[in-house]
C-alpha positions in Angstrom: -217.5 36.0 -97.5 -217.0 39.8 -97.5 -220.0 41.9 -98.4 -218.5 44.8 -100.5 -221.7 46.8 -99.9 -221.0 46.9 -96.2 -217.2 47.5 -96.4 -215.4 50.7 -97.1 -214.4 50.8 -100.8 -210.9 51.9 -99.7 -209.4 52.1 -96.3 -205.8 53.3 -95.8 -204.2 53.4 -92.4 -200.9 55.1 -91.7 -199.4 54.2 -95.1 -195.8 55.0 -95.6 -193.5 54.4 -98.6 -189.8 55.3 -98.9 -187.5 55.1 -102.0 -183.8 55.0 -102.0 -182.3 57.8 -104.1 -178.6 57.5 -103.4 -176.4 55.9 -100.8 -177.8 56.8 -97.4 -180.3 59.2 -99.1 -184.0 58.4 -99.1 -187.1 60.0 -100.4 -190.3 59.7 -98.3 -193.0 59.4 -101.0 -195.8 58.7 -98.5 -195.8 59.6 -94.8 -198.5 58.1 -92.6 -201.3 58.6 -95.1 -204.8 57.6 -93.8 -207.8 57.8 -96.1 -211.2 56.2 -96.3 -213.5 56.2 -99.4 -217.1 55.2 -99.1 -218.9 53.1 -101.8 -220.0 55.4 -104.7 -217.9 58.4 -103.5 -215.5 60.4 -105.7 -212.5 61.7 -103.7 -209.9 63.9 -105.2 -206.3 64.1 -104.2 -204.9 67.5 -105.1 -201.2 68.1 -105.1 -198.2 69.2 -107.2 -196.1 66.8 -109.3 -193.9 64.9 -106.9 -196.3 65.2 -104.0 -196.8 61.4 -103.8 -200.1 61.1 -105.8 -198.8 58.5 -108.2 -197.1 56.5 -105.5 -200.4 56.4 -103.6 -202.2 55.0 -106.7 -199.5 52.4 -107.3 -199.7 51.3 -103.6 -203.5 50.9 -103.8 -203.4 49.1 -107.1 -200.8 46.6 -105.7 -198.1 47.7 -108.2 -196.0 48.8 -105.2 -196.0 47.5 -101.7 -196.1 50.0 -98.8 -193.4 50.0 -96.2 -195.8 50.6 -93.3 -199.5 50.8 -92.6 -202.3 48.9 -94.2 -204.4 49.1 -97.4 -207.8 47.4 -97.6 -210.1 47.3 -100.7 -213.7 46.3 -99.8 -212.3 44.5 -96.7 -209.5 42.7 -98.5 -205.9 43.3 -97.5 -204.0 44.6 -100.6 -200.8 42.9 -99.6 -202.2 39.5 -98.5 -204.9 39.2 -101.1 -203.7 41.1 -104.2 -205.6 38.9 -106.7 -208.9 39.5 -104.8 -208.2 43.3 -104.7 -207.3 43.5 -108.4 -210.7 42.1 -109.4 -212.4 45.1 -107.9 -210.4 47.9 -109.5 -208.9 49.4 -112.6 -206.3 52.1 -113.0 -205.9 54.9 -115.6 -202.7 56.9 -115.4 -201.2 59.7 -117.4 -198.6 57.2 -118.7 -201.1 54.5 -119.9 -199.3 51.8 -121.8 -200.4 50.0 -125.0 -199.2 47.8 -127.7 -198.4 50.7 -130.0 -198.3 48.7 -133.2 -201.7 47.2 -132.5 -205.0 49.0 -133.2 -207.3 50.5 -130.5 -209.7 47.6 -131.0 -207.0 45.0 -130.6 -205.7 46.6 -127.5 -209.2 46.8 -126.0 -210.2 43.3 -126.9 -206.9 42.0 -125.4 -207.4 44.0 -122.2 -211.0 42.7 -121.8 -209.8 39.1 -122.3 -207.3 39.5 -119.4 -210.3 40.0 -117.1 -212.3 37.2 -118.7 -214.6 39.3 -120.8 -215.3 37.5 -124.2 -215.2 39.3 -127.5 -218.9 38.9 -128.0 -219.6 40.9 -124.9 -216.8 43.4 -125.2 -217.2 44.5 -128.8 -220.6 46.2 -128.5 -219.4 47.8 -125.2 -216.3 49.1 -126.8 -218.3 51.0 -129.4 -220.8 52.3 -126.8 -218.0 53.6 -124.5 -215.9 55.2 -127.2 -218.8 57.0 -128.9 -219.8 58.3 -125.5 -216.4 60.1 -125.1 -216.3 61.5 -128.6 -213.8 59.0 -130.0 -213.9 58.9 -133.8 -214.9 55.2 -134.2 -213.8 55.2 -137.9 -210.2 55.2 -136.4 -210.8 52.1 -134.3 -208.5 50.0 -136.5 -205.6 52.6 -136.6 -202.4 51.6 -134.8 -202.2 53.2 -131.4 -199.0 55.0 -132.4 -200.9 57.0 -134.9 -203.4 58.4 -132.4 -203.1 61.7 -130.5 -202.4 61.8 -126.8 -206.1 62.7 -126.2 -207.4 59.7 -128.2 -205.0 57.4 -126.5 -206.3 58.5 -123.1 -209.9 57.9 -124.2 -208.8 54.3 -125.1 -207.2 53.9 -121.7 -210.5 54.9 -120.0 -212.5 52.6 -122.2 -210.2 49.7 -121.4 -210.8 50.3 -117.7 -214.5 50.6 -118.1 -214.8 47.3 -120.0 -214.2 45.4 -116.8 -216.9 47.3 -114.9 -214.7 48.1 -111.9 -216.3 49.1 -108.6 -213.1 51.1 -107.8 -211.5 53.4 -110.3 -208.1 54.9 -109.7 -207.6 57.9 -112.0 -204.1 59.3 -111.9 -204.0 62.6 -113.8 -206.5 61.3 -116.5 -206.7 64.7 -118.3 -203.1 65.9 -118.1 -201.9 67.1 -121.6 -205.4 66.9 -123.2 -206.8 69.6 -125.4 -209.8 71.4 -123.9 -212.4 69.4 -125.9 -210.8 66.0 -125.0 -210.5 67.1 -121.4 -214.2 68.0 -121.2 -215.1 64.6 -122.8 -213.1 62.7 -120.3 -214.6 64.7 -117.4 -218.0 63.9 -118.7 -217.1 60.2 -118.8 -215.9 60.3 -115.2 -219.3 61.7 -114.2 -221.1 58.9 -116.2 -218.9 56.3 -114.5 -220.4 57.2 -111.2 -224.0 57.5 -112.5 -224.1 54.4 -114.6 -221.6 52.0 -112.9 -222.0 52.9 -109.2 -218.2 53.1 -109.1 -216.1 54.6 -106.3 -213.4 56.9 -107.8 -210.1 58.2 -106.5 -209.0 61.1 -108.7 -205.4 62.3 -108.4 -204.9 65.6 -110.1 -203.2 69.0 -109.9 -206.1 70.7 -111.7 -208.1 72.5 -109.0 -211.1 73.3 -111.2 -211.3 69.6 -112.2 -211.2 68.5 -108.5 -213.8 71.0 -107.5 -216.2 70.0 -110.3 -216.0 66.3 -109.9 -215.3 65.4 -106.3 -217.4 64.9 -103.2 -214.3 65.5 -101.0 -210.8 66.8 -101.7 -207.6 65.9 -100.0 -204.4 68.0 -100.2 -201.2 65.9 -100.5 -197.9 67.6 -100.1 -194.5 66.0 -99.7 -196.2 62.7 -99.1 -198.4 64.0 -96.3 -202.2 64.3 -96.4 -202.4 67.8 -94.8 -206.2 68.3 -95.2 -209.3 66.5 -96.5 -213.0 67.6 -96.5 -215.7 68.7 -98.9 -214.9 71.7 -100.9 -217.3 73.7 -98.8 -215.8 72.3 -95.6 -212.3 73.2 -96.7 -213.3 76.8 -97.6 -215.2 77.3 -94.3 -212.2 75.9 -92.3 -209.8 78.3 -94.0 -212.0 81.4 -94.3 -210.9 84.7 -92.9 -213.3 87.4 -91.6 -216.3 85.5 -92.9 -215.0 85.5 -96.5 -214.8 82.1 -98.2 -211.5 81.5 -100.0 -211.1 80.0 -103.4 -209.7 76.4 -103.6 -206.4 77.9 -104.7 -206.4 80.0 -101.5 -207.3 77.0 -99.5 -204.2 75.2 -100.9 -202.0 78.2 -100.0 -203.4 78.3 -96.5 -202.9 74.5 -95.9 -199.5 74.2 -97.5 -197.9 77.7 -97.2 -197.4 78.0 -101.0 -199.2 78.0 -104.3 -199.4 74.9 -106.4 -196.9 76.3 -108.9 -194.5 77.2 -106.1 -194.8 73.7 -104.6 -194.1 72.1 -108.0 -191.0 74.4 -108.5 -189.7 73.5 -105.1 -190.1 69.8 -105.9 -188.1 70.2 -109.1 -185.3 71.7 -107.1 -185.4 68.8 -104.6 -185.2 66.3 -107.5 -187.8 63.8 -106.3 -187.4 60.3 -107.9 -190.0 60.6 -110.6 -189.0 57.3 -112.1 -190.6 55.6 -109.0 -193.9 57.4 -109.4 -193.4 59.8 -106.6 
């Protein structure tokens, strides 16, 4: 029996993933990524669209199998023991899927049942969680297709929290949200750590969000983890003449370009976004 309190929440060793784009043409979404998360830690992965963030999340969550290296969740091998791994985690992505014709409540109750949580237990938790993120509970019976992008993202987070995961994988959870909804979601992420003792991997291209929420930040570019440390550690490492840089300046020093330039370069390269790269 593995003691999850004594095991690393997440342990990646030399993980690689390649997608075939065209005949004899391949895209290396992940290149030898090694990363360890301790129990209760929030680690951010900062990178432009196409850097490999979504592929990383899909590999960890067992939706995609890596080509090389190993992924362990609380001591369990993600390839050999996918069912055991899935019990510990939940994933929230920017493209969260729902039954659009069903209501928020129906989607949440269905999601809870998949994890063995009965209605009698999930119903009061649903209201508590949604009210905590500023969701208008009067709209709980509205079809999902009638809700805004921000409201749907709050439902996605609530669905993940209903299963009380000890590892949360958040893939661009605030992308496309209005400022108020974005603040509500960030507040919820903080409460997840405080109230649920969850370990969080937050993939984002929002530098302010990463700096505010994360204990450590990794910089992922073209599938490579080029740096990882605390915000202060990164700034001290890349300081010049005793002056601490901003996180944006750290990114430039580590990668040779701004985040916007990296995203533009990726668009020109035509990374296979359909594969989550």
